[in-house]
C-alpha positions as CSV (number, residue, x, y, z in Angstrom):
1,M,92.1,100.3,114.8
2,A,93.7,97.2,116.6
3,S,91.7,95.9,119.0
4,T,92.7,92.7,121.6
5,L,90.4,90.1,123.7
6,L,91.0,91.2,127.4
7,T,89.0,88.5,128.7
8,A,87.4,85.8,126.4
9,P,84.2,83.8,127.0
10,S,84.2,81.9,130.6
11,A,81.5,79.6,129.1
12,E,81.0,77.9,125.2
13,P,77.5,78.6,123.3
14,V,77.8,74.6,122.2
15,T,78.7,72.5,124.9
16,L,80.4,69.1,124.5
17,A,77.2,67.2,125.1
18,E,74.9,69.5,121.8
19,A,78.7,69.2,119.4
20,K,78.8,65.1,120.1
21,A,75.0,64.7,119.6
22,H,75.0,67.6,116.3
23,L,77.5,65.4,115.0
24,R,76.1,61.4,116.1
25,I,79.6,60.6,118.1
26,D,78.3,58.4,121.3
27,H,82.1,57.9,122.3
28,T,84.6,59.8,124.0
29,A,87.8,59.3,122.0
30,E,87.7,62.3,120.6
31,D,86.0,64.7,123.2
32,T,89.5,66.8,123.1
33,V,89.4,67.1,119.6
34,I,85.9,68.0,119.3
35,T,86.2,71.1,122.4
36,G,89.0,72.6,120.5
37,I,86.7,72.5,117.5
38,I,83.7,74.1,119.0
39,T,86.4,77.2,120.4
40,A,87.8,77.4,117.1
41,A,84.3,77.3,115.3
42,R,82.9,80.3,117.5
43,E,86.1,82.5,117.1
44,A,85.9,82.0,113.8
45,L,82.3,82.5,113.1
46,E,82.4,85.6,116.0
47,E,85.6,87.1,113.2
48,A,83.0,87.0,110.5
49,S,80.6,88.3,112.1
50,G,81.8,91.2,113.9
51,L,79.8,89.7,117.1
52,A,80.8,88.2,120.4
53,L,78.4,85.9,121.0
54,I,79.3,85.7,124.9
55,T,80.3,87.5,127.1
56,Q,83.9,89.2,126.7
57,S,86.2,91.5,127.2
58,W,88.1,93.9,124.7
59,R,90.1,97.4,124.2
60,V,89.8,98.8,120.9
61,A,92.6,101.4,120.8
62,L,92.8,104.3,118.3
63,D,96.0,106.8,117.5
64,E,93.2,109.5,116.8
65,W,89.7,110.5,117.5
66,R,88.2,110.7,114.0
67,G,85.4,112.4,114.8
68,P,82.3,112.0,117.6
69,V,80.9,108.6,116.8
70,V,83.3,106.1,117.4
71,E,81.9,102.4,115.9
72,L,83.1,99.2,118.4
73,P,84.3,96.4,116.1
74,R,82.4,93.4,118.6
75,R,78.3,93.4,118.9
76,P,76.1,93.6,121.1
77,A,78.4,96.4,123.9
78,Q,76.8,95.1,126.7
79,L,79.5,98.4,128.5
80,V,82.1,100.3,128.8
81,T,84.1,100.0,131.3
82,E,87.1,103.0,130.7
83,V,88.2,105.1,128.0
84,R,92.3,106.2,128.3
85,V,93.9,108.9,126.4
86,T,97.2,108.8,126.4
87,N,99.6,112.5,126.9
88,L,102.4,113.7,125.8
89,N,104.5,112.4,129.1
90,G,103.0,109.1,128.1
91,E,100.7,109.4,131.2
92,A,96.7,108.1,130.6
93,T,93.8,109.3,131.8
94,A,90.4,107.9,131.8
95,L,88.0,110.1,130.9
96,D,85.0,110.4,133.1
97,A,82.1,108.4,131.6
98,S,79.7,111.3,131.4
99,A,82.1,112.2,128.7
100,Y,80.5,109.4,127.0
101,D,77.3,107.4,125.8
102,L,77.3,103.6,124.8
103,K,74.8,103.2,121.6
104,S,74.1,100.3,121.2
105,A,70.7,100.2,118.5
106,G,70.2,98.5,115.0
107,G,72.8,96.0,116.2
108,L,75.8,98.6,116.3
109,A,78.8,99.1,118.7
110,R,79.4,102.7,119.0
111,L,80.5,105.2,121.4
112,V,79.4,108.4,121.2
113,K,80.4,111.7,122.3
114,T,78.3,113.3,125.2
115,P,77.0,117.1,123.9
116,A,79.0,119.2,126.4
117,A,82.2,117.1,126.6
118,V,86.2,117.3,125.2
119,W,87.5,114.3,124.1
120,P,91.3,115.6,124.4
121,A,94.3,114.5,121.5
122,P,96.1,112.1,122.1
123,G,99.8,113.0,123.0
124,R,101.1,109.3,121.5
125,L,100.8,108.8,117.9
126,A,100.2,105.8,118.2
127,G,97.6,103.7,119.9
128,G,97.1,106.9,122.0
129,I,93.3,106.2,122.6
130,E,91.9,102.6,124.4
131,I,88.6,101.6,124.5
132,D,88.3,98.7,127.5
133,Y,83.9,97.3,126.7
134,V,82.4,94.4,127.3
135,A,80.4,92.8,124.0
136,G,78.0,89.7,124.1
137,F,75.0,88.6,123.9
138,G,74.9,87.1,127.7
139,D,77.2,85.2,130.0
140,G,75.7,81.8,129.1
141,A,74.6,79.9,125.8
142,A,70.9,80.6,126.6
143,D,71.3,84.1,126.0
144,V,73.3,83.2,121.7
145,P,69.6,82.7,119.6
146,R,69.3,80.1,118.1
147,A,69.8,80.7,114.3
148,L,73.7,81.4,115.7
149,R,73.8,78.4,117.8
150,Q,72.7,76.4,114.9
151,A,75.4,77.9,112.7
152,L,77.7,77.1,114.9
153,L,76.9,73.3,115.4
154,M,77.1,73.5,110.8
155,V,80.5,75.2,111.4
156,I,81.5,72.6,114.0
157,A,79.7,69.6,111.9
158,H,82.3,71.1,109.0
159,V,84.9,71.4,110.2
160,Y,85.3,68.2,112.4
161,E,83.9,66.1,108.7
162,N,87.0,68.4,106.7
163,R,90.0,68.5,109.6
164,E,93.3,68.1,106.5
165,L,91.3,70.5,104.2
166,L,91.4,73.7,107.0
167,S,94.9,73.9,106.9
168,Q,95.6,74.8,102.9
169,D,92.5,76.3,102.9
170,A,92.9,79.5,105.6
171,G,90.2,81.8,105.4
172,A,87.3,79.5,103.2
173,P,84.2,80.8,103.6
174,L,81.9,79.6,105.7
175,P,80.2,76.4,105.1
176,S,76.8,76.3,103.2
177,G,73.4,78.1,104.7
178,V,76.4,79.7,107.3
179,E,75.8,82.4,106.1
180,A,72.0,82.8,105.4
181,L,71.4,82.5,109.8
182,I,74.3,85.3,110.6
183,A,73.2,87.4,107.8
184,P,70.3,89.5,110.0
185,Y,73.5,89.5,112.9
186,R,76.1,90.7,110.3
187,R,76.7,94.1,110.0
188,V,75.6,96.5,106.8
189,R,78.0,99.2,105.5
190,L,76.9,101.6,103.6
């Protein structure tokens, strides 16, 4: 399953002023650097947790239906905007919205086939099914749970203090304490 970001968040869950206050910085010399760190930290936290903090649009491409339930990779899901299936002629056809429901209870985001619906098999072997959806806690920072905003501030501080180490430690674990803050929001696989 391949995921593509269609529309990035229009804001960050932490403002430049909040990050600077957390870092105890009162000058403007590094505002551009800190702004970049805020975005990078949000992206890292979202990737580590499978969350979308601020409203954003995603596309999932599937090769085939693996059953009547499709788990969406970013949570919480707000709505499914369109589901398309490409036929043998390369034409994409949108499924009627009555053919599926979005279920997002229990921290999961799932597209579920309705009982009477028929989901056509794709004619294209790779990526013949595309699901466009919107995910995120909301449009503004106030919509993001406080624990996740605090975790983000901790990641920002870690990146700010350890800039030279990050290029060597790509994929390094999140700073101590961040895991505990995001644990209630992580997807649990059985």
